[in-house]
N, C-alpha and C positions, 0 to 999 in steps of 0.2 A: 085378892090382894091387889094393892094399888100398882098399876103398871109403871108409873113414874118412879116409885120407890124400888121396884125390882130393877129397872134400868140403872138407877143411881147406885144400887148395891153392886151390880155387874160392872159398872164404870169404875167404881172405887177399887173393887177387887182386881180388875184387869190392869188398872194403873199400878197397883201395888205389885202384881206379878211382873209386869213389864219392867218396872224400876228395880225391883228386888232381884229378879233373875238376871237382868243386865249387869248390875253391880256385882252380883255373886259370880257370874260367869267371868267377868273381867278380872276380879280378884284371883280366883283360882287358876285361870289360865296364865295370867301375868306372873304370879308367884311360882307356878310350876315351870314356866319358861325359864325363869331365873335360875332354877335348879340345874338346868342343863341335862337332866336325866331323860334320855330319848324315850324310854319306855313310858315313864310317867307323863311326858309331854304328849305322847301318842294317845294314851288313855284319857287324859284330861281334855285334849282337843277333840277327841271323838265324842266325849260327853258334852262338850260345849256345843258342838253342832247339833247333837240330839236335843239338848235343853232348849236351844233356839227354836227348833221345829216344834217341840211339844208345848213349850210354855210361851216363849216370846211371840212367835208368829200368831197364835190365836189372840193374844192380848193386843198386838198391833192392829189386828182386824177389828176387834171388839171396841177399842177405844174411840175411833171416829164414829162408828155406828151408834154406840150408846151416847156419846157426847152430843151428836146431832139429835138423837131421840130425846135428850134432856133439854137441849137449848130451845127447841121450838115451843113445847108446851109451857116453858117457863117465861116465854116472851122475849128471849134474847135474839137479837139480830145476829145471825151466824157470821156474816162477813163485815162486822164492825165491832169496835170496842175490844175488850179483853179477849173475847172468843177468837176474833180474827188473829190477834197476836199469838194466842195459844196454838191455833192451827198452823201459823207460820213456823213457830218453834217446833211443833210436832213434825212438820214436813222436813225441817232442817235435821232433826234427829233421824228421821227415816232415810234421808239422803246420805247420812253417815252410816246407818245400820245396813243398808243393802250391800255396799261394798265390803263391810265387815263380814257379812255372811259369806260372801264369795271368798274372801281371804281365809276365813276359818276353814272352809271346805278344802281349799288348796293346802293350807298348813296341815290339816288332818291327813290328807293324802301323802304329803311329803314325810310326815312323821311315821306313817304306816310303812312306807318304803324304807326309811332309815332304820326303823326298829326291826323290820323283817330281815334286813341285810346286815344288822349290827354295825351300822355306820353312823357317822355324825350327821346332824341335820345340815342341809345345804345352805349356803349363804342367802339364797332366795328366801328361805324360811324366815330368817332373821329380818330381812327387808320387809317381808309381809307382816311380821310381828310388830315392827315399829309403826308401820302404816296403820295396822289394826289398833294399836294403843292410841295413836294420835287422832284417829277418827272417833275414838270413844270419848275424847275430851269435849268436843263441841256437842256430841250427842247427849252425854250426861248433863252438861250445862243447860242444854235446851230443855231437857225433861225437868230439871230443877225449876227452870223458868215457867214451864207449863204448870207444875204444881203450885208455884207461887200465884200465878194468875187465877187458877181454879179456886184456891183458898181465899185470896184477897178480893177477887172480882173488882179490880179498880175501875174507876170511871176514866176512860181514855178518850 
């Protein structure tokens, strides 16, 4: 089988997993937080952290590896044109995602404590939840931009 096509398939699948898991996690966590149900928040936040490790992290690693593996044989200069801008947007998304992972782990721990003690979530949880949400906006927007660049491949 053609190595280029295998890399391309892995690149497309991992981008789909990255984007789909990200938006799915965001939706379910955000909507569950709105419920105020501490036990549901605990469970969903635990699953959010797990999904990030199982799905998002491997996709985050595979994306640049396969992207670089595709760019070179296709004759694209990696640090110029649309690929350069895609890399910049990808790095922006990553700079948002890393603190999001940290926040999710902290929120999971707070939800576990609140659920075990049958208490309300502390105010810090809600501050973290707001930061988590707002970090998702530029990350999501950046990935939409990366998709657009990969599909359109504009001359820049």
